[in-house]
C-alpha positions in Angstrom: 196.4 31.4 76.1 198.5 31.7 72.7 195.8 33.2 71.1 195.3 35.7 73.7 199.3 36.9 73.6 199.0 38.6 70.4 201.1 41.4 68.6 198.1 43.8 69.3 198.0 42.6 73.0 201.5 43.1 73.4 201.0 47.0 72.4 198.8 47.5 74.4 199.8 45.6 77.7 203.9 46.5 77.6 206.1 48.6 77.9 209.5 49.0 75.6 212.8 48.7 76.8 215.9 50.5 75.9 217.6 47.2 75.1 214.5 46.9 72.5 213.0 44.3 74.8 209.5 44.6 76.3 207.8 43.7 79.7 204.5 43.5 80.6 202.8 46.8 82.7 199.5 45.8 83.7 198.0 42.5 84.6 194.2 41.2 85.1 192.4 44.2 86.5 195.2 46.1 86.7 194.7 48.2 83.3 190.6 48.4 84.7 192.0 49.3 88.3 194.1 52.6 86.7 191.9 56.0 86.3 189.6 55.7 83.6 186.9 53.8 81.0 185.6 54.4 78.0 182.6 52.8 76.6 181.3 55.2 74.5 179.0 54.1 71.7 178.6 50.4 72.3 175.5 48.9 72.9 176.0 48.0 76.2 172.2 48.5 77.5 170.6 47.7 80.5 172.0 44.1 80.7 175.7 45.5 80.2 175.5 47.9 83.2 174.4 45.5 85.7 177.3 43.1 85.1 179.5 46.3 84.9 178.0 47.2 88.2 178.5 43.5 89.3 181.8 42.6 88.3 183.8 46.1 88.7 181.8 48.5 91.2 180.8 46.2 93.9 184.3 46.3 94.8 187.2 48.6 95.5 188.1 50.3 93.1 190.2 53.5 91.6 188.2 54.5 88.7 187.7 58.1 88.7 186.5 58.6 84.8 183.8 56.9 83.3 181.9 57.5 79.8 179.2 55.3 78.9 178.2 58.3 76.2 175.5 56.6 74.0 175.4 53.2 74.9 171.7 52.3 75.1 171.1 52.7 78.6 167.9 52.8 80.1 166.7 53.9 83.4 167.6 50.1 84.8 170.8 50.5 84.0 171.3 53.6 85.5 169.9 52.3 88.8 172.5 49.5 88.7 175.2 52.3 88.2 174.1 54.5 90.9 173.2 51.5 93.3 176.9 50.1 93.1 178.8 50.1 96.7 182.5 51.5 95.5 181.9 54.9 93.5 184.9 56.9 93.4 184.4 58.8 89.9 185.3 62.2 89.3 183.7 62.8 85.9 181.0 60.2 85.0 179.2 61.0 80.8 175.6 59.5 80.3 174.5 62.1 77.4 172.7 60.6 74.8 171.2 57.5 76.7 167.5 57.8 76.9 166.8 58.0 80.7 163.9 59.9 80.7 161.9 61.2 84.0 162.0 57.8 85.6 166.0 57.6 85.2 166.1 60.9 86.8 166.0 60.0 90.4 169.2 57.5 89.9 171.1 60.0 88.5 170.2 62.6 91.8 170.8 58.8 93.2 174.8 58.7 91.8 175.5 62.3 92.2 174.3 62.1 95.9 175.9 58.7 96.8 179.2 59.6 94.9 180.8 62.5 97.0 184.2 62.8 94.5 182.1 63.6 91.5 183.3 66.7 90.2 181.5 66.4 86.6 178.8 64.9 84.7 177.4 65.0 81.8 173.6 64.3 81.1 172.7 66.1 77.6 170.4 64.1 75.4 168.8 62.0 78.2 165.5 62.6 77.9 164.6 64.9 80.8 161.5 67.3 81.7 161.8 70.1 83.5 160.5 68.8 86.6 163.0 66.3 86.9 165.8 68.5 86.0 164.7 70.5 88.8 165.2 68.0 91.6 168.6 67.0 89.8 169.5 70.7 90.9 168.1 70.1 94.2 170.4 67.2 94.8 173.3 69.0 93.0 173.0 72.1 95.1 174.3 70.1 98.2 177.3 68.2 96.3 180.6 69.0 95.2 180.1 69.3 91.7 181.8 71.8 89.7 180.9 70.8 86.0 177.4 70.1 84.7 176.6 69.5 81.6 172.9 70.1 80.4 173.0 71.1 76.5 170.4 69.7 74.5 167.8 69.0 76.7 165.3 71.2 75.9 162.6 69.5 78.7 158.7 69.5 78.8 157.1 69.3 82.1 154.1 66.3 82.5 152.5 68.9 84.6 153.4 72.6 82.8 154.1 73.8 79.8 158.2 74.3 79.1 159.2 77.9 79.7 162.6 78.3 78.5 163.2 81.0 81.3 162.3 78.8 84.1 165.3 76.4 83.4 167.5 79.4 83.8 165.5 80.9 87.0 166.4 77.4 88.7 170.0 77.3 88.1 170.2 80.9 89.1 169.0 79.8 92.5 170.4 76.5 93.0 173.5 76.3 91.7 176.1 78.3 93.7 179.5 76.5 93.2 179.7 75.4 89.7 182.8 76.2 87.7 181.8 75.3 84.1 178.0 75.2 83.0 177.0 73.8 79.8 173.5 75.3 78.6 173.9 74.8 74.7 171.0 74.5 72.3 167.9 74.8 75.3 166.1 77.5 73.4 166.6 80.3 76.3 166.2 82.9 74.5 166.5 86.4 75.3 164.4 86.4 78.9 166.4 83.6 79.9 169.9 84.5 79.0 168.8 87.7 81.4 168.0 85.4 84.4 171.6 84.2 83.8 173.2 87.6 83.8 171.3 88.9 87.0 172.8 85.7 88.3 176.6 86.6 87.3 175.8 89.7 89.0 176.2 87.8 92.1 179.8 87.1 91.5 179.5 83.1 91.7 182.4 80.7 91.1 181.5 80.4 87.2 184.5 80.2 85.1 183.1 78.8 81.8 179.5 79.4 80.4 178.1 77.8 77.1 174.7 79.1 76.0 175.2 78.1 72.5 172.1 77.6 70.0 169.6 79.4 72.6 168.1 81.5 70.4 169.6 84.8 72.0 169.4 88.3 70.1 170.7 91.4 70.4 168.5 92.2 73.6 169.7 89.0 75.3 173.3 90.1 74.3 173.3 93.1 75.8 171.7 92.0 79.0 174.6 89.3 79.1 177.1 92.4 79.1 175.6 94.1 81.3 176.3 90.7 83.9 179.5 90.0 82.6 182.1 92.3 84.2 180.6 91.4 87.8 181.4 87.7 87.0 184.5 85.5 87.0 183.6 84.5 83.5 187.0 83.5 81.6 185.4 81.1 78.6 182.1 82.3 76.7 180.8 80.8 74.0 177.7 82.4 72.3 177.9 80.5 68.8 175.0 79.8 66.8 172.4 82.2 68.2 171.1 85.4 66.6 173.2 88.6 67.4 173.3 91.0 65.2 176.0 94.2 64.9 174.3 96.6 67.7 173.7 93.3 70.2 177.7 91.9 69.5 179.0 95.8 69.6 177.2 96.4 73.1 178.6 93.1 74.3 182.3 93.8 73.2 181.9 97.6 74.5 181.2 96.2 77.9 183.8 93.2 77.9 186.7 95.8 76.7 185.8 98.2 79.5 186.0 95.8 82.8 185.9 92.0 82.0 188.0 88.8 83.2 187.0 87.3 80.0 189.7 85.6 78.0 187.9 83.2 75.3 184.6 84.2 73.2 183.5 82.0 70.7 181.0 84.0 68.4 180.9 82.2 65.3 177.2 81.1 63.7 175.5 84.6 64.6 174.2 87.2 62.4 176.5 90.1 62.7 178.8 91.4 60.0 181.6 93.8 59.1 180.4 96.7 60.9 180.6 94.8 64.4 184.2 94.0 63.3 185.5 97.8 62.2 184.9 98.3 66.1 188.0 95.7 67.2 191.0 97.7 68.4 194.1 96.4 66.2 196.9 98.7 67.2 197.3 98.6 70.8 200.0 96.4 72.7 199.1 92.9 73.5 198.0 93.1 77.0 195.5 91.1 78.6 194.0 89.7 75.7 191.0 88.2 74.6 190.4 85.7 72.0 187.9 86.2 69.8 186.6 82.8 67.6 185.1 83.5 65.1 183.8 82.5 61.8 181.6 84.7 60.0 184.8 87.0 59.5 187.8 85.1 60.7 189.6 85.1 64.2 190.4 88.4 65.6 192.2 89.5 69.2 190.9 92.2 70.6 192.6 94.3 73.5 191.4 95.8 76.9 
């Protein structure tokens, strides 16, 4: 016991009083029972997930936030998590684990069995287009608000992957999301055009990330047509292939009518021509912050 009561232990589990003394703040499972557990970048594996589920998630707990990013978890480990008796999670990050198509049904089961879940990150989980579609069907009837499926670029077992198919599926089933991360999915101009059409239906979406999707001028122009009808306040179109014409069309639409307040632009191919069109002599009213590494940060005003 003396070895456990080290200086590090006391720093973690004690609060300092005004007179310089300390008292223990948490005991036993009380630390775990508080709010969150971050186990990211540990080789937990399926065996570790079984231990976690059996010892903690099969009894009443207050765990709200669970981070299992890059923990070498497979489909079997995901099964242990999704079949736990007491799931009260609000956020769950399982990105970077090789779950594959067989793990998709356990992701769906987790979403279905955890009615409090608001945010799930399933990026880089080796899913196919078919498995993503099955997950989206489950999400449609859930209370989920934030979905991260970036860096997936799925390949179907039965049909050749068309990046626009993913965009079309999202537009059909996701009607209550507030934040959507589609980064690095190679959706292209046609895919973003379908997303723009969806935005015209005024979904509750307030944040959209489409960075690294091979979007060019046509896609930027199409996105500009959809933004004025949307509720988007945060837009990330960084690391695409948008040139001067596409950016000028997009900015012109935003300045006329948009709720947008934060726009990420870096990593595109536009130059000084676009930047000359940014007004800089109007009063600071309803500002939109542009974050742009091409030519430095700027602020445009509606």
